[in-house]
TIVO-405672 format. One line per 2 residues: number of its first residue (from 1); their letters; for each residue z, y, x of C-alpha. Coordinates in steps of 0.1 Angstrom, whole numbers, always signed. Layout:
BEGIN
NUM) A) Z:Y:X | ...
***
This chain:
BEGIN
1) XX) -75:+340:-220 | -86:+315:-194
3) XX) -113:+327:-171 | -102:+364:-173
5) XX) -106:+382:-139 | -73:+388:-122
7) XX) -61:+422:-110 | -71:+430:-75
9) XX) -35:+431:-63 | -28:+397:-77
11) XX) -60:+383:-62 | -51:+397:-28
13) XX) -17:+382:-30 | -31:+348:-39
15) XX) -56:+350:-10 | -27:+359:+13
17) XX) -6:+330:+1 | -36:+306:+6
19) XX) -41:+320:+41 | -4:+314:+50
21) XX) -3:+279:+35 | -36:+271:+52
23) XX) -24:+284:+85 | +9:+265:+83
25) XX) -8:+232:+75 | -34:+238:+103
27) XX) -7:+247:+128 | +13:+216:+119
29) XX) -17:+194:+123 | -24:+209:+157
31) XX) +12:+203:+168 | +6:+166:+161
33) XX) -29:+162:+173 | -29:+183:+205
35) XX) -40:+162:+235 | -12:+150:+258
37) XX) +14:+174:+243 | +8:+165:+207
39) XX) +36:+147:+189 | +13:+117:+182
41) XX) +6:+112:+219 | +43:+117:+228
43) XX) +53:+92:+202 | +27:+67:+214
45) XX) +41:+68:+249 | +75:+61:+235
47) XX) +63:+31:+215 | +65:+49:+182
49) XX) +38:+57:+157 | +34:+90:+140
51) XX) +7:+101:+115 | -5:+136:+117
53) XX) -2:+155:+84 | -34:+163:+65
55) XX) -46:+199:+64 | -55:+196:+27
57) XX) -42:+178:-4 | -63:+151:-20
59) XX) -69:+154:-58 | -86:+125:-75
61) XX) -103:+129:-108 | -109:+98:-130
63) XX) -119:+90:-165 | -146:+77:-187
65) XX) -182:+89:-182 | -190:+124:-194
67) XX) -153:+133:-194 | -159:+166:-176
69) XX) -147:+156:-141 | -177:+171:-123
71) XX) -177:+201:-146 | -141:+209:-137
73) XX) -149:+207:-100 | -178:+231:-104
75) XX) -156:+254:-124 | -128:+253:-99
77) XX) -151:+259:-69 | -172:+284:-89
79) XX) -203:+267:-75 | -227:+241:-90
81) XX) -220:+212:-66 | -217:+182:-88
83) XX) -244:+172:-113 | -232:+171:-149
85) XX) -245:+156:-181 | -242:+129:-207
87) XX) -256:+103:-184 | -235:+86:-158
89) XX) -243:+110:-131 | -215:+100:-106
91) XX) -220:+64:-96 | -201:+66:-64
93) XX) -173:+85:-48 | -179:+121:-39
95) XX) -155:+141:-17 | -158:+178:-24
97) XX) -142:+200:+3 | -144:+234:+18
99) XX) -161:+242:+50 | -182:+268:+69
101) XX) -214:+262:+51 | -230:+242:+22
103) XX) -237:+207:+34 | -240:+171:+21
105) XX) -228:+141:+41 | -236:+104:+36
107) XX) -213:+74:+38 | -210:+70:+76
109) XX) -205:+108:+81 | -179:+108:+53
111) XX) -159:+81:+69 | -161:+99:+102
113) XX) -149:+131:+86 | -121:+112:+68
115) XX) -110:+84:+92 | -79:+76:+70
117) XX) -104:+64:+43 | -121:+39:+66
119) XX) -103:+9:+51 | -126:+15:+21
121) XX) -152:-3:+41 | -134:-35:+34
123) XX) -144:-33:-2 | -180:-46:-2
125) XX) -206:-20:-12 | -184:+11:-13
127) XX) -195:+26:+20 | -231:+31:+7
129) XX) -218:+50:-23 | -196:+76:-4
131) XX) -208:+112:-2 | -192:+145:+8
133) XX) -202:+178:-5 | -191:+207:+16
135) XX) -189:+242:+1 | -181:+276:+17
137) XX) -164:+287:-15 | -130:+304:-11
139) XX) -121:+305:-48 | -86:+297:-60
141) XX) -69:+272:-36 | -101:+254:-28
143) XX) -97:+258:+10 | -65:+236:+7
145) XX) -80:+210:-16 | -103:+180:-13
147) XX) -115:+168:-47 | -124:+131:-51
149) XX) -149:+126:-79 | -149:+90:-91
151) XX) -175:+70:-110 | -175:+74:-148
153) XX) -158:+44:-163 | -173:+24:-192
155) XX) -168:-9:-208 | -193:-36:-217
157) XX) -221:-48:-195 | -221:-19:-171
159) XX) -226:-32:-136 | -211:-13:-107
161) XX) -224:-20:-71 | -188:-25:-59
163) XX) -154:-33:-72 | -148:+1:-88
165) XX) -113:-8:-101 | -100:-18:-67
167) XX) -116:+12:-50 | -101:+38:-74
169) XX) -66:+22:-72 | -68:+22:-34
171) XX) -79:+58:-32 | -53:+68:-57
173) XX) -26:+56:-33 | -37:+82:-8
175) XX) -39:+112:-32 | -13:+138:-39
177) XX) -26:+142:-74 | -45:+120:-98
179) XX) -61:+137:-128 | -70:+115:-157
181) XX) -95:+131:-181 | -99:+118:-216
183) XX) -131:+129:-234 | -125:+131:-272
185) XX) -162:+127:-279 | -168:+98:-255
187) XX) -150:+65:-247 | -116:+80:-244
189) XX) -100:+47:-251 | -121:+28:-225
191) XX) -102:-3:-216 | -113:-1:-180
193) XX) -99:+34:-177 | -66:+23:-193
195) XX) -63:-7:-170 | -68:+14:-139
197) XX) -44:+40:-152 | -17:+13:-158
199) XX) -23:-1:-123 | -20:+33:-107
201) XX) +11:+42:-127 | +30:+14:-109
203) XX) +33:+34:-77 | +18:+68:-84
205) XX) +33:+76:-118 | +48:+109:-106
207) XX) +15:+121:-92 | -6:+113:-124
209) XX) -15:+140:-149 | -33:+134:-182
211) XX) -56:+159:-199 | -77:+160:-230
213) XX) -109:+174:-216 | -136:+191:-236
215) XX) -110:+199:-262 | -131:+227:-277
217) XX) -157:+200:-288 | -131:+179:-307
219) XX) -135:+198:-340 | -106:+216:-357
221) XX) -69:+215:-347 | -62:+185:-370
223) XX) -91:+166:-354 | -77:+173:-319
225) XX) -42:+162:-329 | -56:+130:-343
227) XX) -76:+122:-312 | -46:+130:-290
229) XX) -23:+108:-311 | -48:+79:-308
231) XX) -50:+82:-270 | -12:+86:-266
233) XX) -6:+56:-289 | -30:+35:-269
235) XX) -14:+45:-236 | +21:+38:-249
237) XX) +11:+3:-258 | +10:-4:-221
239) XX) +46:-11:-209 | +44:+10:-178
241) XX) +30:+40:-196 | +55:+40:-225
243) XX) +77:+69:-213 | +95:+98:-228
245) XX) +81:+133:-226 | +44:+122:-224
247) XX) +22:+153:-219 | -15:+157:-224
249) XX) -26:+194:-222 | -59:+204:-238
251) XX) -85:+218:-214 | -121:+228:-215
253) XX) -145:+249:-193 | -143:+285:-206
255) XX) -177:+301:-214 | -179:+339:-216
257) XX) -204:+337:-245 | -186:+311:-264
259) XX) -152:+316:-281 | -129:+289:-293
261) XX) -96:+289:-311 | -85:+258:-292
263) XX) -57:+265:-267 | -71:+261:-232
265) XX) -45:+250:-206 | -70:+248:-178
267) XX) -50:+274:-158 | -21:+250:-159
269) XX) -42:+226:-140 | -47:+252:-113
271) XX) -9:+259:-112 | -3:+222:-108
273) XX) -26:+221:-78 | -8:+252:-64
275) XX) +26:+237:-69 | +15:+205:-51
277) XX) +1:+225:-22 | +35:+243:-19
279) XX) +53:+210:-20 | +30:+196:+6
281) XX) +36:+226:+29 | +74:+221:+26
283) XX) +71:+184:+29 | +50:+188:+61
285) XX) +74:+212:+77 | +104:+190:+68
287) XX) +86:+159:+82 | +78:+179:+114
289) XX) +115:+186:+117 | +124:+149:+112
291) XX) +97:+138:+137 | +110:+162:+163
293) XX) +145:+148:+160 | +131:+113:+161
295) XX) +112:+120:+194 | +142:+138:+210
297) XX) +166:+109:+201 | +140:+84:+213
299) XX) +137:+102:+247 | +175:+105:+250
301) XX) +179:+68:+242 | +153:+58:+267
303) XX) +169:+79:+295 | +203:+65:+286
305) XX) +189:+29:+287 | +173:+36:+320
307) XX) +206:+50:+335 | +225:+20:+322
309) XX) +198:-3:+337 | +201:+15:+371
311) XX) +238:+9:+370 | +233:-27:+363
313) XX) +208:-30:+391 | +232:-13:+415
315) XX) +260:-38:+406 | +235:-67:+410
317) XX) +224:-55:+444 | +261:-51:+455
319) XX) +268:-86:+443 | +238:-100:+461
321) XX) +247:-83:+493 | +282:-97:+491
323) XX) +269:-132:+485 | +244:-129:+513
325) XX) +271:-118:+538 | +293:-147:+528
327) XX) +263:-171:+530 | +256:-160:+566
329) XX) +290:-149:+579 | +312:-179:+569
331) XX) +291:-207:+585 | +285:-184:+615
333) XX) +322:-180:+621 | +329:-216:+616
335) XX) +301:-226:+641 | +314:-201:+666
337) XX) +349:-214:+663 | +335:-250:+668
339) XX) +318:-239:+700 | +350:-222:+712
341) XX) +370:-253:+705 | +347:-273:+727
343) XX) +343:-248:+755 | +370:-241:+781
345) XX) +386:-207:+783 | +373:-202:+819
347) XX) +337:-208:+810 | +340:-185:+780
349) XX) +356:-157:+801 | +328:-160:+827
351) XX) +302:-157:+800 | +315:-128:+778
353) XX) +343:-113:+798 | +381:-117:+795
355) XX) +385:-89:+769 | +358:-103:+746
357) XX) +370:-138:+751 | +405:-127:+742
359) XX) +393:-110:+709 | +372:-141:+700
361) XX) +402:-164:+706 | +425:-143:+684
363) XX) +401:-140:+654 | +387:-175:+655
365) XX) +421:-190:+661 | +426:-201:+625
367) XX) +392:-216:+623 | +397:-234:+657
369) XX) +428:-249:+642 | +408:-260:+612
371) XX) +383:-279:+635 | +412:-295:+654
373) XX) +424:-311:+621 | +390:-327:+615
375) XX) +383:-361:+631 | +353:-361:+654
377) XX) +335:-386:+633 | +338:-362:+603
379) XX) +325:-331:+620 | +288:-338:+611
381) XX) +298:-341:+574 | +317:-309:+574
383) XX) +288:-291:+590 | +264:-305:+564
385) XX) +288:-293:+536 | +289:-258:+552
387) XX) +251:-258:+553 | +249:-266:+516
389) XX) +275:-240:+507 | +257:-214:+528
391) XX) +224:-223:+511 | +239:-220:+477
393) XX) +254:-186:+485 | +220:-174:+498
395) XX) +202:-187:+467 | +228:-169:+445
397) XX) +223:-137:+465 | +185:-139:+460
399) XX) +190:-144:+422 | +214:-115:+421
401) XX) +188:-93:+439 | +164:-97:+409
403) XX) +167:-64:+391 | +149:-50:+360
405) XX) +123:-22:+364 | +135:+13:+359
407) XX) +118:+46:+355 | +106:+65:+386
409) XX) +119:+100:+392 | +85:+113:+381
411) XX) +86:+94:+349 | +121:+106:+341
413) XX) +111:+142:+348 | +81:+137:+326
415) XX) +102:+124:+297 | +127:+152:+301
417) XX) +98:+177:+301 | +85:+163:+269
419) XX) +119:+163:+253 | +124:+200:+263
421) XX) +89:+208:+250 | +97:+193:+216
423) XX) +131:+210:+215 | +121:+244:+228
425) XX) +85:+248:+217 | +77:+226:+187
427) XX) +110:+231:+168 | +109:+268:+175
429) XX) +73:+269:+162 | +84:+249:+131
431) XX) +111:+274:+124 | +87:+303:+128
433) XX) +62:+286:+104 | +89:+280:+78
435) XX) +100:+317:+80 | +64:+328:+76
437) XX) +59:+306:+46 | +92:+317:+30
439) XX) +85:+354:+37 | +53:+351:+18
441) XX) +73:+339:-13 | +106:+357:-13
443) XX) +99:+388:+8 | +113:+402:+40
445) XX) +146:+415:+25 | +156:+380:+13
447) XX) +152:+364:+47 | +185:+355:+66
***
């Protein structure tokens, strides 16, 4: 029977599993968010963007007013947090999460606590209707869950202070689970609810779960079946919701002093949350592995690109040096040979010595012969041409000396240190967390 106390051994095992899952998600979040050595900071320096994983799953509850959303949260947390009643008690969005003590936060504090929900401010009027209820409860898997209680939906002339349809659809995109509660005694076939469900189903169909809430108030079994058939038929009229294997478990809040012959599948809701938490833990660890490989490959690629750029810079400098030498040496030799062609050997020997004079005569002989072939009235033109060639060579040398920036030795060492940190610390930590998580499920003897 739902609500029956669990044996102590089972309760201890469940608390142990919660502790392991909570620790794994918290450690993964720390590996991403640590200052300077966190994966987010490392990725930012590499020009990449990584999102740190959340430490809890988000479960959004939606449905017509008085569908039992707030009552379910109170039952799950085992604390009276949300007001319940026939009236439309929840007019805004309430985030119910676990913490160190009982506390209530307003809109600005809520957005500060959940920065990934800040785009909600773009929907006019929503920020003023955001609240957070923090509870110290450790019941079930509450320490790993954030419930999002949405406004009760009604048709007709009901005026909301903001675009409730847009806000619910936007929030649903960020949730791991979306519970849709249909109240058999209320407006279960509310068109607004069905429209939002159809919109959410376009991208979040696998995350949506449908429940007939307050099933114990629907009369006898035949009455419940009739209500469920009406709801399912109305849902299946929508093209996106017309799918095979449509399920709608019956749930209600168990009361110790009130018995009912209606089958209560509320514990299945808890198991759905637990399975999603386990999937989230595995997904987070797998994503951590992929992000580590991404960062390692990015660092290797950047170091390889820097090495290739260094090689290109070296070739460019060598080319520039060669062009500069040619631009200076060629006209210099030609001018020297011109001087020697117009200076007698005796004068040259007296100036530089016979040995040097002999060497100059030997090496500049071809160039002296070149000048002898040029008429005297053409020498000035040849000199001008040589000057232009020399200038062009020097300009080409200057252009070749323009190199791209490369990493300094300190920057390369820093990148290599970050790669080694990800490889030797983060990946090892991820493997340890995975083993710890699996050991909690399969036992020590099953581990490889």
